[in-house]
C-alpha positions as CSV (number, residue, x, y, z in Angstrom):
1,M,66.1,110.1,146.1
2,E,66.6,106.9,147.5
3,Y,63.8,103.7,147.0
4,D,63.4,101.3,149.9
5,I,62.8,98.4,148.3
6,S,61.3,97.1,151.7
7,M,58.7,99.3,152.3
8,K,57.4,98.8,148.5
9,Y,54.4,96.5,149.2
10,E,53.8,98.9,152.5
11,D,53.8,102.3,150.3
12,F,51.2,100.2,147.6
13,L,48.4,99.5,150.3
14,T,48.8,102.9,151.6
15,N,48.7,104.3,148.2
16,N,45.7,102.2,147.3
17,R,44.1,103.8,150.5
18,V,43.8,106.5,149.0
19,S,42.7,105.8,145.7
20,V,39.8,103.6,147.1
21,N,38.6,106.1,149.5
22,K,38.7,108.8,146.3
23,Y,36.3,106.1,144.0
24,L,34.4,105.4,147.7
25,N,33.7,108.8,148.2
26,I,32.3,109.3,144.4
27,V,30.0,106.2,144.7
28,L,28.6,107.9,147.5
29,W,27.9,111.2,146.2
30,F,26.2,109.0,142.9
31,F,24.0,108.2,145.6
32,G,22.7,111.1,146.1
33,L,20.9,110.9,142.4
34,T,19.3,107.7,144.5
35,G,16.7,110.6,145.8
36,P,15.7,112.3,142.7
37,A,15.7,108.8,140.5
38,I,13.0,107.4,143.2
39,A,11.1,110.8,143.6
40,S,10.7,110.3,139.8
41,G,9.6,106.9,140.5
42,V,7.2,108.0,142.6
43,Y,6.1,111.0,140.3
44,G,5.2,108.4,137.8
45,G,3.6,106.1,140.1
46,V,6.0,103.1,140.1
47,F,6.7,103.6,143.9
48,R,3.3,103.4,145.2
49,N,4.6,103.1,148.8
50,I,7.3,105.6,148.6
51,S,7.0,109.1,149.8
52,Y,8.8,112.6,148.8
53,A,9.7,113.2,152.2
54,T,11.8,109.7,152.0
55,C,13.0,111.2,148.6
56,I,14.7,113.8,150.3
57,G,15.7,112.3,153.3
58,I,17.9,110.1,151.1
59,S,19.4,112.8,149.6
60,V,20.1,114.8,152.8
61,L,21.9,111.6,154.2
62,V,23.9,111.1,151.1
63,M,24.9,114.3,151.3
64,L,25.8,114.3,154.6
65,L,28.0,111.2,154.7
66,S,29.9,111.9,151.5
67,G,30.8,115.5,153.1
68,I,31.8,113.7,155.6
69,H,33.7,111.1,153.9
70,K,35.6,113.9,151.8
71,L,36.9,115.7,154.8
72,L,38.4,112.8,155.8
73,V,39.8,112.2,152.7
74,K,41.8,115.4,152.0
75,T,42.8,115.2,155.8
76,V,43.1,111.7,156.8
77,P,43.3,110.0,153.5
78,T,44.7,106.6,154.6
79,S,43.2,106.4,157.8
80,T,41.5,102.8,158.8
81,F,38.9,105.0,160.4
82,T,38.4,106.9,156.3
83,C,37.7,103.5,155.0
84,L,35.6,102.3,157.4
85,F,33.4,105.5,157.6
86,A,32.9,104.9,153.9
87,L,31.8,101.2,153.5
88,V,29.3,102.4,157.0
89,S,28.2,105.1,155.4
90,L,27.1,102.9,152.2
91,N,25.5,100.5,154.5
92,V,23.4,103.0,156.5
93,I,21.9,104.8,153.3
94,I,21.1,101.1,152.1
95,A,19.8,100.4,155.6
96,Y,17.7,103.4,155.8
97,M,16.3,102.6,152.2
98,S,15.2,99.4,153.1
99,Y,13.3,100.7,156.3
100,F,11.3,103.1,153.6
101,H,10.5,100.2,151.7
102,V,13.3,101.2,149.1
103,S,14.2,97.5,148.9
104,I,17.3,97.1,146.6
105,Y,18.7,94.0,147.8
106,L,21.4,93.4,145.5
107,T,23.3,96.5,147.4
108,W,23.1,94.5,150.7
109,F,26.2,92.4,149.2
110,L,27.7,95.8,147.5
111,V,29.7,97.0,150.8
112,P,31.8,93.6,151.5
113,L,32.5,93.3,147.8
114,L,33.9,97.0,147.9
115,S,36.1,96.2,151.0
116,L,37.9,94.1,148.8
117,L,39.4,96.6,147.3
118,F,41.4,97.9,150.4
119,C,43.3,94.0,150.3
120,D,43.0,94.4,154.2
121,R,41.9,91.6,156.2
122,S,40.5,93.1,159.0
123,I,38.2,95.5,157.3
124,Y,37.1,92.5,155.1
125,F,35.7,91.0,158.0
126,F,34.4,94.5,160.0
127,A,32.3,95.1,156.3
128,M,31.0,91.3,156.5
129,I,30.1,91.8,159.9
130,L,28.8,95.1,159.9
131,N,27.0,94.2,156.9
132,Y,25.2,91.1,158.2
133,I,24.2,92.7,161.4
134,L,22.4,96.0,159.5
135,M,20.6,93.3,157.0
136,F,19.6,91.3,160.2
137,G,18.3,94.1,161.8
138,T,16.7,96.0,159.3
139,T,15.2,92.6,157.6
140,F,13.5,92.3,161.1
141,I,12.0,95.6,161.9
142,I,10.3,95.6,158.1
143,A,9.4,91.8,158.2
144,S,5.5,93.3,159.5
145,Y,5.3,95.5,156.6
146,E,6.3,93.2,154.3
147,A,4.4,90.1,155.1
148,S,1.4,92.1,155.3
149,M,1.7,93.4,151.4
150,N,2.5,89.8,150.6
151,T,-0.1,86.9,150.9
152,E,2.5,84.3,150.5
153,Y,3.2,84.4,153.9
154,D,1.3,84.2,157.2
155,D,2.8,86.5,159.0
156,S,6.1,88.6,159.8
157,I,7.9,85.6,161.7
158,A,7.7,83.7,158.6
159,F,8.7,86.1,156.1
160,F,11.6,87.4,158.1
161,A,12.7,83.5,158.5
162,D,12.4,83.1,155.0
163,R,14.3,86.3,154.1
164,I,17.3,86.2,156.3
165,G,17.4,82.5,156.0
166,G,18.1,83.2,152.4
167,F,20.4,86.4,153.1
168,T,22.9,84.2,155.6
169,I,23.0,81.6,153.0
170,E,24.2,84.1,150.3
171,S,26.1,86.0,153.1
172,L,28.2,82.8,154.2
173,I,28.7,82.4,150.2
174,M,29.5,85.9,149.9
175,F,32.2,85.6,152.8
176,A,34.1,82.6,151.6
177,S,34.0,83.8,148.0
178,G,35.4,87.4,149.2
179,Y,37.4,85.8,151.5
180,I,39.3,83.5,148.7
181,I,39.4,86.5,146.4
182,L,40.9,88.5,149.5
183,K,43.6,86.0,149.7
184,L,44.8,85.5,146.5
185,T,44.8,88.8,145.9
186,I,47.3,89.7,148.3
187,T,49.3,86.6,147.7
188,Y,49.3,87.7,144.3
189,F,50.5,91.4,145.1
190,K,52.9,90.0,147.7
191,N,54.8,87.9,144.8
192,L,54.7,90.6,142.8
193,F,56.7,93.0,144.9
194,A,59.0,90.2,145.8
195,Q,59.9,89.8,142.8
196,Y,59.8,93.1,142.0
197,K,62.5,94.1,144.8
198,V,64.3,91.1,143.1
199,I,64.0,92.9,139.9
200,K,65.0,96.1,141.7
201,E,68.1,94.7,143.9
202,Q,69.8,93.0,140.3
203,E,69.0,96.2,138.7
204,Q,70.8,97.9,141.2
205,S,73.5,95.4,141.4
206,V,74.0,95.6,137.7
207,N,74.0,99.3,137.8
208,E,76.3,99.1,140.3
209,K,79.0,96.9,138.1
210,M,78.6,99.1,135.6
211,K,79.5,101.9,137.6
212,L,82.5,99.8,138.7
213,L,83.1,98.5,135.1
214,D,83.1,102.4,133.8
215,S,85.5,103.7,136.7
216,M,87.9,100.8,135.8
217,A,87.9,101.8,132.0
218,E,89.0,105.3,133.2
219,I,92.4,103.4,134.8
220,Y,92.9,100.8,132.4
221,D,94.5,100.9,129.0
222,N,91.9,98.3,127.7
223,V,89.3,97.0,129.2
224,N,86.7,94.2,127.8
225,L,83.3,92.8,129.5
226,I,83.1,89.2,128.8
227,D,79.7,87.7,128.8
228,F,80.3,84.1,129.1
229,V,76.3,83.7,129.4
230,N,75.7,85.4,125.9
231,N,78.9,84.6,124.4
232,T,79.7,88.4,123.7
233,E,82.4,90.9,124.3
234,M,82.2,94.3,124.8
235,S,84.7,97.1,125.2
236,L,83.5,99.3,128.0
237,R,86.4,102.0,126.7
238,D,84.4,102.2,123.6
239,D,81.4,105.0,124.2
240,E,79.0,103.3,122.1
241,H,79.6,100.0,124.2
242,K,78.8,97.6,121.2
243,K,78.8,94.3,121.6
244,H,80.5,91.5,119.4
245,G,79.4,87.5,119.4
246,I,82.1,84.9,120.5
247,D,81.8,81.8,118.8
248,M,82.9,79.8,121.6
249,T,83.0,76.3,119.4
250,A,85.7,77.9,116.8
251,Q,86.8,80.8,118.5
252,T,89.6,80.8,121.0
253,H,90.4,84.4,121.6
254,T,88.7,87.9,121.6
255,L,88.8,90.7,119.6
256,M,90.9,92.9,122.0
257,A,93.5,89.6,122.7
258,Q,93.6,89.2,119.0
259,Q,94.7,93.0,118.5
260,L,96.9,92.6,121.4
261,R,98.8,89.5,120.1
262,D,101.0,92.0,117.3
263,Q,102.2,94.2,120.1
264,V,103.8,91.3,122.4
265,V,107.2,90.5,121.8
266,P,108.0,87.5,119.6
267,D,109.0,85.4,122.5
268,Q,105.6,86.0,124.2
269,V,103.3,85.7,122.2
270,D,102.9,81.6,122.5
271,A,102.8,82.6,126.7
272,F,100.1,85.6,125.6
273,M,98.0,83.4,123.9
274,T,97.8,80.6,125.9
275,F,96.7,83.2,128.8
276,T,94.1,85.0,126.6
277,N,92.9,81.7,125.5
278,I,89.2,82.0,126.5
279,K,88.1,78.5,126.0
280,T,90.1,78.0,128.9
281,I,89.5,80.8,130.8
282,R,86.1,79.7,133.1
283,S,88.2,76.6,134.5
284,R,91.1,79.2,135.1
285,L,89.4,81.4,137.1
286,S,86.3,79.2,139.0
287,Q,86.5,80.1,142.5
288,K,88.8,82.8,142.0
289,K,88.4,86.5,142.0
290,L,91.0,87.2,139.3
291,I,94.2,85.9,137.5
292,S,96.9,87.9,135.6
293,A,100.1,87.8,133.9
294,D,102.9,90.3,132.5
295,F,104.0,90.6,128.8
296,I,106.4,93.1,126.9
297,D,104.5,95.6,124.5
298,I,107.1,96.3,121.6
299,V,106.8,100.0,122.0
300,S,105.5,100.7,125.5
301,G,107.2,98.1,127.6
302,W,105.6,95.8,130.8
303,F,101.8,95.6,130.3
304,R,99.7,93.4,132.9
305,A,96.5,91.7,131.5
306,Q,94.2,90.7,134.2
307,Y,90.8,88.1,134.1
308,I,88.4,89.8,136.8
309,T,85.1,87.3,137.8
310,V,82.0,89.9,137.5
311,D,79.4,87.5,138.4
312,S,79.6,84.0,138.5
313,T,77.3,80.3,139.5
314,L,76.5,79.4,142.9
315,D,79.6,76.9,141.8
316,G,82.2,79.9,141.7
317,I,82.0,79.4,137.6
318,P,82.4,82.7,135.9
319,N,79.4,84.1,133.9
320,M,80.8,87.4,133.5
321,V,84.7,88.3,133.6
322,I,86.5,91.8,132.5
323,Y,89.6,91.3,130.8
324,T,91.8,94.9,131.4
325,K,95.3,95.6,130.1
326,R,97.4,98.4,132.1
327,N,101.1,99.6,131.7
328,V,103.3,98.4,134.2
329,D,106.5,99.4,132.6
330,E,107.7,101.8,135.5
331,E,106.4,99.7,138.2
332,K,108.3,97.0,136.9
333,R,111.5,99.1,136.4
334,R,111.2,100.3,140.2
335,E,110.3,95.9,140.8
336,E,113.5,95.1,138.9
337,N,115.6,98.1,140.7
338,L,114.3,96.6,144.0
339,I,115.4,93.2,143.4
340,R,118.4,94.5,141.7
341,I,119.7,96.5,144.6
342,S,118.6,93.8,147.0
343,M,120.9,91.6,145.2
344,T,123.4,93.4,144.8
345,D,126.8,94.6,147.0
346,E,126.8,98.3,148.1
347,M,130.1,98.5,147.7
348,T,131.3,96.6,144.8
349,R,128.5,96.4,142.1
350,L,128.7,93.1,142.2
351,Y,126.1,90.2,143.2
352,N,126.1,89.5,146.8
353,R,126.1,86.4,148.8
354,R,121.7,86.4,148.9
355,C,121.9,86.1,145.3
356,Y,124.7,83.7,144.8
357,D,122.3,81.4,147.0
358,E,119.5,82.0,144.9
359,D,121.2,80.9,141.7
360,L,123.2,78.0,143.8
361,K,119.2,76.6,144.2
362,E,118.1,77.3,140.7
363,I,121.0,75.6,139.1
364,G,120.8,72.6,141.8
365,K,117.2,71.9,140.3
366,K,118.5,70.6,136.8
367,E,121.6,68.2,135.8
368,L,124.7,70.5,136.0
369,S,126.1,71.3,132.8
370,E,129.6,69.9,131.9
371,D,131.5,73.2,131.7
372,L,130.7,74.5,135.1
373,V,133.0,75.9,137.1
374,L,133.0,77.9,140.7
375,F,135.8,80.0,141.6
376,S,136.6,81.2,145.0
377,V,138.6,83.7,145.5
378,D,140.0,85.8,148.5
379,V,142.1,89.0,148.7
380,N,145.6,88.9,150.2
381,G,147.1,91.1,153.0
382,L,143.5,93.1,153.5
383,K,143.9,92.8,157.2
384,T,147.8,94.3,157.2
385,V,146.6,97.1,154.9
386,N,143.2,98.1,157.0
387,D,145.8,98.1,160.0
388,T,148.8,100.4,158.4
389,K,146.9,102.3,155.7
390,G,143.3,102.3,157.1
391,H,140.1,101.2,156.3
392,A,139.9,103.7,152.8
393,A,142.8,101.8,151.5
394,G,141.3,98.5,152.8
395,D,137.6,99.7,150.7
396,E,139.8,100.4,147.9
397,L,141.7,97.2,147.6
398,I,138.7,95.5,147.9
399,K,136.8,97.1,145.2
400,G,140.3,96.9,143.2
401,A,139.7,93.2,143.3
402,A,136.2,92.9,142.3
403,D,137.1,95.0,139.2
404,C,139.9,92.5,137.8
405,F,137.4,89.3,138.9
406,A,134.7,91.0,137.4
407,V,135.9,92.3,134.1
408,S,138.5,88.9,134.2
409,V,135.1,86.9,133.8
410,G,133.2,89.3,131.6
411,K,130.0,87.4,129.8
412,Q,131.0,83.6,130.9
413,G,129.3,84.4,134.4
414,K,128.1,86.0,137.6
415,V,131.1,87.2,140.0
416,Y,129.8,87.6,143.8
417,R,130.7,89.2,147.3
418,T,130.5,86.9,149.7
419,G,131.9,87.7,152.7
420,G,135.0,91.0,153.5
421,D,137.2,89.7,150.7
422,E,136.1,86.5,149.8
423,F,134.5,86.6,146.3
424,M,133.0,83.7,144.1
425,A,131.9,83.2,140.7
426,L,129.9,80.6,138.6
427,V,131.4,80.5,135.5
428,R,130.4,78.2,131.8
429,S,134.4,77.5,131.0
430,S,136.4,74.4,128.9
431,D,139.6,75.8,130.2
432,P,139.5,77.3,133.8
433,E,142.9,77.6,134.0
434,A,143.9,80.1,131.7
435,L,140.9,81.8,133.3
436,R,142.8,81.8,136.6
437,I,145.8,83.0,135.0
438,K,143.8,86.1,133.4
439,I,142.2,86.8,136.8
440,A,145.9,87.3,138.2
441,G,147.1,88.9,135.5
442,K,144.4,91.7,136.1
443,A,145.2,92.1,139.5
444,Q,148.7,92.6,138.5
445,E,148.2,95.1,136.4
446,W,145.8,97.2,139.1
447,H,146.9,99.9,140.2
448,G,145.5,102.2,143.5
449,V,145.8,105.3,145.0
450,Y,146.4,104.0,148.4
451,T,148.2,100.8,147.6
452,D,150.0,99.7,144.4
453,E,149.0,96.1,144.1
454,V,146.4,94.0,144.8
455,T,146.9,90.2,144.9
456,L,144.3,87.5,144.9
457,S,144.5,83.4,145.5
458,I,142.3,82.0,143.5
459,G,140.8,78.7,143.5
460,Y,138.5,76.4,141.4
461,A,136.8,73.5,140.7
462,A,135.2,72.1,137.6
463,H,132.0,69.8,137.4
464,K,134.1,68.1,134.1
465,D,136.9,67.5,136.9
466,N,134.8,66.1,139.5
467,P,132.1,64.8,137.9
468,D,130.1,62.6,140.9
469,A,130.7,66.0,143.0
470,T,127.2,68.0,144.2
471,L,127.2,72.0,144.3
472,V,128.5,72.0,147.7
473,D,131.4,69.9,146.8
474,L,132.6,71.9,143.9
475,E,132.2,74.9,146.8
476,H,134.0,73.4,149.3
477,I,136.7,72.5,146.8
478,A,137.3,75.2,145.5
479,D,137.8,77.0,148.9
480,E,140.4,74.1,149.4
481,D,141.6,75.2,146.1
482,M,142.1,78.9,147.0
483,Y,143.6,78.1,150.6
484,A,146.1,76.3,148.7
485,Q,147.0,78.8,146.5
486,K,146.7,81.5,149.5
487,A,149.1,79.4,151.7
488,K,151.4,78.9,148.7
489,Y,151.2,83.0,148.7
490,Y,152.1,83.6,151.7
491,K,155.0,81.3,151.8
492,E,157.1,82.9,148.5
493,R,156.7,85.8,150.2
494,G,157.7,84.6,153.6
495,I,155.3,86.1,155.6
496,D,154.4,84.1,158.9
497,R,150.5,84.3,158.7
498,R,150.4,83.3,162.6
499,R,152.1,86.5,163.5
């Protein structure tokens, strides 16, 4: 059942009223023994001025008031009226006893004292005012009798003035003392429940986080809770949830990271150990929700390691983080496949123009290697084939050219289809002329279904021949060489390109 923390103090006051009213009812019934007790005193000669009728009257009055209050406690135990009725009943009993000369003066201040139990200022003020009014009135009524019984006073006025003066001073002291006690009590309970509220909120927050962590433990292959306040780590996959201490002065990695290190492929171990270094995690996670990195497991393939902030300081420095490991091999393969598709020409399966531009950017970030060569290749006579034999024959010619180019380059570089019948290659070669001859030779060997031959115009630009040239310059040089080869081809064949 949900518990409303904001109502906790009010619930306490309500429950407290019920408890106090029950105990006050017991006190009222206890006053019923007063009549028989006084009657025993009358019988023994202790109370000479009190009649048995007074004793009976006290008992009857107590029984009546106690019975009514008992009914109120059962029906409306939290009502303010029930609380006030108990206090009024006690005052009436004391006033009745005083009127019949059963002088038990200390009990006048019992009622305001008992009213403090309700932790309610209005009830306390009511009890004090009613108590003083009844005290004043009762003292005035019995003044004549008391003065006649005491030779110390000349008349009833003297007795009344003396007695009510003392009562007034005592009432003021009682009022001030009681109010201070009441204020301190209310403040104490409010602070207590405010602290309880904070504790419950923290407990609720911790429980929610633990539920989240438990649910995460079902998703991830490994989940480790790292507490930088207490310097402990705990595997959430472990049913025992056993905590292990972390020596931050000598230890650089958690037990989980140390166990995973042997599963990482050798060339990624250093990067993995740098990422999982617990001495730098807090600074790297500062003001962040998570950090992650991908590595390759020798057995299961790609996995993703993550550090996720669970709790942090006001400055955003993590106090508690969870370290997770999840297999992402299938996800990586899909990602790599999408990247490959986005970087691949659909027809020829060569790399496309986008990939070529990306690779040029990467190469341009570093100093160009001496053996770098850019090849520019164009298919001769494609338009004629398309016009005379159809586009199927033209597509066959493009695929044939791509195969000859790619096979010839092999592992020396990457081949790209950058346009309809245009190809580029980034190659590492110390003898680009020999590679040009090899590409042309492969083309001569090719035969298709629709077309018997494919001829290529092949140009290149070597960085060693043009040391001051940029990548853009090399690209232009390779294109110019290719166009020169194309012009030579058409001249040798006696073909007028303008026709």
